[in-house]
N, C-alpha and C positions, 0 to 999 in steps of 0.2 A: 651827273656819269659816274660813278666808280670803273677802275679800270674791271674788278670784278665781273660788274655788273654788265660791261660793253664784250668781257672773254664770253658771259655767258649766253648774250644776244648773240655774240655770232657764231657760236656754236651752238645752239638752237636753229637757226637760219641754215647755216650748213647742213643741218640734220634735214629741214624741210628741204629743199635745193636738191641734196642727194635722195632724199625720196621719192623727188617729182624724177629724176633722172630714173631711179628703178622700173618707175609706172611707164615711162618711155620707151625702156628698154623691153619690158614685159609683153610689148603688143608687138613688136619685130617678130619673123619666122625663129622658132624655136630650134637652138642647134647648142653644143655644148658651149661654144664659148657664149652664147648670148648667156648660158646659165651660168657657167664663171663669170661674169661680168657681174649678173643681178647679185651671186653672193658674195662677192668681195666689196660689192657695193655696200652690201649690208650687212657686214663687217666691218665697213668703215661708221656706218652709223650708230652699230654696237660701242665702239669704242670712243667715240665723240657721247653716246650716254655715259661710257665708264668716265672719260673725263669730267662731266657734270658732277655725277656721284662723289669724286673727290673733291672737286671745291665746294660741296654740300656738306661733305665730312669734314673739311677742312676748318668750314666756319660753324660749326656745329648744328648744319641745319639736319635735322630729319627727319621732314616732311618725305614718307613714304606711301606714294601710289599704289603698292602692294601690298596694304598691311597682312593680307590673310595667302600670300604667295607658299609661303612654306607652310602651310598648315594643309595635311595632304586629307582632312577630312573635309574642307572645303572645296567643291567642286563648282567654285565660280571659275573662268576664266577672262578677264578683264582685257580693252584692249591697250593698246600702246599710251601710257599718258599723257605725252602730247599729239593723239591725233594719227600720226605715221601707218599709212599702207603697211610698208613695206611686203 
């Protein structure tokens, strides 16, 4: 397994684990602090996703999981490509 493949696996694992943490936080009594914690973890998942995009762009991989996402005429809203609940 290449270093790049190991990095991708590590990032995807982190995104999954952070999503599990988000789901555990969401069952706690709501407060501003809990909401901010959820938001910051969601931001972390987003930034890790941007890192996956950077890796894909650097390798010339163009597998866009949302090919029509920028088309305003398309009314379909797809779930996250990796099934995260966020």
